[in-house]
C-alpha positions as CSV (number, residue, x, y, z in Angstrom):
1,M,-42.3,-23.8,-55.0
2,K,-45.3,-22.1,-56.5
3,L,-46.1,-22.8,-60.0
4,C,-48.1,-19.5,-61.4
5,I,-50.0,-19.0,-65.0
6,D,-48.8,-16.3,-66.7
7,H,-52.1,-15.3,-68.7
8,A,-55.2,-13.9,-68.3
9,D,-57.5,-16.1,-71.0
10,I,-59.6,-17.7,-68.8
11,S,-59.9,-21.1,-71.1
12,K,-56.5,-21.1,-71.5
13,I,-56.1,-20.9,-67.4
14,R,-58.9,-23.3,-66.9
15,H,-56.8,-25.8,-69.1
16,I,-54.2,-25.2,-66.9
17,Y,-55.3,-25.8,-63.8
18,E,-57.6,-29.2,-65.1
19,F,-54.4,-30.8,-65.7
20,Y,-51.5,-29.2,-63.9
21,P,-50.8,-28.3,-60.2
22,A,-51.0,-24.7,-60.5
23,D,-51.5,-22.2,-57.7
24,G,-52.7,-19.2,-58.9
25,V,-52.2,-16.6,-61.7
26,S,-50.0,-13.5,-62.7
27,T,-51.3,-10.8,-64.9
28,N,-49.8,-7.4,-66.4
29,P,-51.2,-4.7,-68.4
30,S,-49.8,-5.8,-71.5
31,I,-51.5,-9.2,-71.2
32,L,-55.0,-7.6,-69.8
33,A,-54.6,-5.7,-73.0
34,K,-54.6,-8.9,-75.3
35,T,-58.5,-9.5,-73.8
36,G,-59.5,-6.7,-75.7
37,R,-62.0,-6.6,-72.5
38,P,-62.7,-4.3,-69.4
39,P,-60.0,-5.1,-66.7
40,Y,-62.0,-5.9,-64.2
41,E,-64.0,-8.0,-65.7
42,V,-61.5,-10.1,-66.8
43,L,-59.7,-9.9,-63.1
44,K,-62.9,-10.8,-61.1
45,E,-63.5,-13.5,-63.7
46,I,-60.0,-15.5,-63.2
47,R,-60.6,-14.6,-59.2
48,A,-64.0,-16.2,-59.4
49,F,-62.4,-19.4,-61.4
50,I,-59.1,-19.8,-58.7
51,G,-61.5,-19.0,-55.5
52,T,-59.7,-16.5,-53.0
53,D,-57.6,-19.0,-51.4
54,A,-55.1,-18.4,-54.6
55,E,-53.2,-15.6,-55.2
56,L,-53.4,-13.5,-58.1
57,F,-50.7,-10.4,-59.0
58,V,-52.3,-7.7,-60.6
59,Q,-50.2,-4.5,-62.0
60,A,-50.7,-1.0,-61.2
61,V,-49.7,0.8,-64.0
62,S,-49.5,5.2,-62.7
63,G,-46.1,6.6,-62.7
64,K,-46.5,8.2,-58.9
65,A,-45.8,6.8,-55.3
66,E,-49.2,8.3,-54.4
67,T,-51.5,7.1,-57.3
68,M,-50.0,3.4,-57.4
69,A,-51.1,3.5,-53.7
70,E,-54.5,4.2,-54.9
71,E,-54.8,1.7,-57.5
72,A,-53.6,-0.9,-55.0
73,H,-56.0,-0.2,-52.6
74,R,-59.1,-0.2,-55.5
75,I,-57.4,-3.5,-56.7
76,V,-57.6,-5.3,-53.4
77,R,-61.0,-4.1,-52.6
78,E,-62.5,-5.4,-55.7
79,L,-60.7,-8.4,-55.7
80,G,-59.7,-9.8,-52.3
81,D,-56.7,-9.7,-49.5
82,T,-55.0,-12.8,-51.6
83,T,-54.7,-10.4,-54.6
84,L,-50.9,-8.9,-54.5
85,V,-50.8,-5.7,-56.4
86,K,-47.6,-5.5,-58.7
87,I,-45.4,-2.3,-58.3
88,P,-42.6,-1.4,-60.8
89,C,-39.4,-1.3,-59.0
90,T,-38.5,2.6,-59.9
91,P,-37.5,5.3,-57.4
92,E,-41.9,5.9,-57.1
93,G,-42.3,2.4,-56.9
94,F,-39.9,2.0,-53.7
95,K,-41.9,4.8,-52.4
96,A,-45.1,3.3,-53.0
97,M,-44.0,-0.4,-51.6
98,K,-42.9,1.7,-48.4
99,Q,-46.2,2.9,-47.9
100,L,-48.2,-0.2,-48.7
101,K,-46.2,-2.2,-46.2
102,K,-47.4,0.4,-43.7
103,E,-51.0,-0.2,-44.3
104,G,-50.8,-3.9,-44.8
105,I,-51.2,-4.4,-48.4
106,R,-49.6,-7.4,-50.0
107,F,-47.3,-6.6,-53.2
108,I,-44.8,-7.6,-55.1
109,G,-42.0,-6.1,-57.2
110,T,-41.8,-6.1,-60.4
111,A,-40.2,-5.1,-63.6
112,I,-36.9,-6.4,-62.4
113,Y,-33.9,-6.2,-64.4
114,T,-31.0,-6.0,-62.0
115,A,-30.1,-8.1,-59.0
116,M,-30.4,-4.4,-56.8
117,Q,-34.0,-3.7,-57.8
118,G,-34.9,-7.3,-56.3
119,Y,-33.2,-6.7,-53.1
120,L,-34.8,-3.0,-53.0
121,A,-38.1,-4.2,-53.4
122,A,-37.6,-7.1,-50.8
123,K,-36.2,-5.2,-48.4
124,C,-39.3,-2.8,-48.6
125,G,-41.4,-5.5,-47.7
126,A,-42.0,-7.0,-51.0
127,E,-43.5,-10.6,-50.8
128,Y,-42.3,-11.5,-53.9
129,V,-40.3,-10.1,-56.5
130,A,-40.3,-11.0,-60.5
131,P,-37.1,-10.9,-62.4
132,Y,-38.1,-10.8,-66.2
133,I,-36.2,-14.1,-67.2
134,N,-35.6,-13.8,-71.1
135,R,-36.0,-10.1,-71.4
136,I,-32.6,-10.0,-69.4
137,D,-30.9,-12.7,-71.9
138,N,-32.1,-10.2,-74.4
139,M,-30.7,-7.6,-72.8
140,G,-27.4,-9.6,-73.5
141,F,-27.3,-10.5,-69.6
142,D,-27.8,-13.8,-68.0
143,G,-31.1,-13.7,-66.6
144,I,-31.0,-16.8,-64.6
145,Q,-27.6,-15.5,-62.8
146,V,-29.4,-12.5,-62.3
147,A,-32.4,-14.5,-60.4
148,K,-30.3,-16.6,-58.4
149,D,-28.2,-13.6,-57.4
150,I,-31.4,-11.7,-56.1
151,H,-32.6,-14.8,-54.4
152,D,-29.2,-15.7,-52.8
153,A,-29.1,-11.6,-51.6
154,I,-32.4,-12.1,-50.1
155,K,-31.4,-15.5,-48.1
156,G,-28.5,-13.7,-46.9
157,S,-30.2,-10.5,-45.6
158,G,-32.9,-12.7,-43.8
159,L,-35.1,-11.1,-45.5
160,D,-39.2,-12.6,-45.7
161,S,-39.4,-12.3,-49.7
162,G,-38.6,-14.5,-52.4
163,L,-38.5,-14.9,-56.3
164,L,-41.7,-15.3,-58.3
165,A,-39.5,-15.4,-61.5
166,A,-41.1,-14.4,-64.8
167,S,-40.4,-14.1,-68.8
168,F,-39.6,-17.5,-69.4
169,K,-38.9,-19.0,-73.6
170,N,-38.4,-22.7,-72.2
171,S,-38.9,-25.4,-69.9
172,Q,-35.1,-25.3,-69.4
173,Q,-35.0,-22.2,-67.6
174,V,-37.7,-23.1,-65.5
175,L,-35.9,-25.9,-64.3
176,E,-32.7,-24.3,-63.9
177,L,-34.8,-22.5,-61.0
178,T,-36.8,-25.2,-59.5
179,K,-33.5,-27.1,-58.5
180,Y,-32.5,-23.7,-57.2
181,G,-35.4,-23.4,-55.2
182,V,-36.8,-20.0,-56.0
183,K,-40.5,-19.4,-53.9
184,A,-42.2,-19.3,-57.6
185,V,-42.4,-19.1,-60.8
186,T,-44.8,-17.6,-63.6
187,A,-45.2,-18.6,-66.9
188,A,-47.6,-18.6,-69.7
189,P,-49.7,-21.9,-70.8
190,D,-47.4,-23.5,-73.3
191,I,-44.3,-23.0,-71.4
192,I,-46.0,-25.1,-68.7
193,E,-47.5,-27.5,-71.3
194,V,-44.0,-28.2,-72.8
195,L,-42.6,-28.8,-69.2
196,V,-43.8,-32.4,-69.9
197,K,-43.7,-32.6,-73.6
198,N,-41.2,-35.3,-74.9
199,A,-41.3,-37.4,-78.2
200,A,-40.0,-40.6,-75.7
201,I,-43.1,-40.0,-73.2
202,D,-45.4,-40.4,-75.8
203,A,-43.5,-43.2,-77.7
204,A,-42.9,-44.9,-73.9
205,I,-47.0,-44.7,-73.4
206,D,-47.8,-45.9,-77.1
207,Q,-45.6,-49.0,-76.4
208,F,-46.9,-49.8,-73.3
209,T,-50.9,-49.3,-74.4
210,A,-50.0,-51.8,-77.4
211,D,-48.3,-54.8,-75.4
212,F,-51.3,-54.2,-73.1
213,Y,-53.7,-54.8,-76.2
214,E,-51.9,-57.8,-77.5
215,L,-52.2,-59.3,-74.0
216,A,-55.6,-58.3,-73.0
217,G,-57.6,-57.3,-76.2
218,E,-57.5,-53.9,-78.1
219,G,-59.4,-50.9,-75.8
220,R,-59.2,-53.1,-72.6
221,T,-57.6,-51.8,-69.5
222,M,-56.9,-52.7,-65.7
223,A,-60.3,-51.5,-65.1
224,D,-62.5,-54.2,-67.1
225,C,-59.6,-57.2,-68.1
């Protein structure tokens, strides 16, 4: 399973890449707006840091299929062919997806709240589909179950697609989909960091260190004892 960072702040992206096995970066218009900077300036900075092999996800914002396609070509031209264009799963979005598939532009279906949205995007040729787990929960439905239903429908139909599950509120949601074998998840840096944040872990390491200092001396390590 791929682990992507759902953020546009380069300092936070650098921090996660330093400590965790990240595979790429996802953005959306709201995330970009928080930077207060020109979008391509931010995105090119991210691309320069993660390299040309890592996947970068960038959303088209037009409401019509034809202009979504125009955006998609510009996005890939500016940011490289490992950039996937996020296309909303609406009727106009599906129309744009079919066109982009013919033109060889890589894309992902986004703004997914129902299983059928995800299935239809996969059928249109989306490499990934992005259900919004926590947002679905906030509507009174089960975001994890919707994601699993999409995963099962894609696999059952033999489609060459998979989930890039998004919008997480806690590490348990990430774990549930990791165990289910989804293709990828994208999470904010604070969610990624709590995947291994546990007081018991810290306590165990502190005890090991104290015991070793008692044996070998304060500040000593296995490199210098």
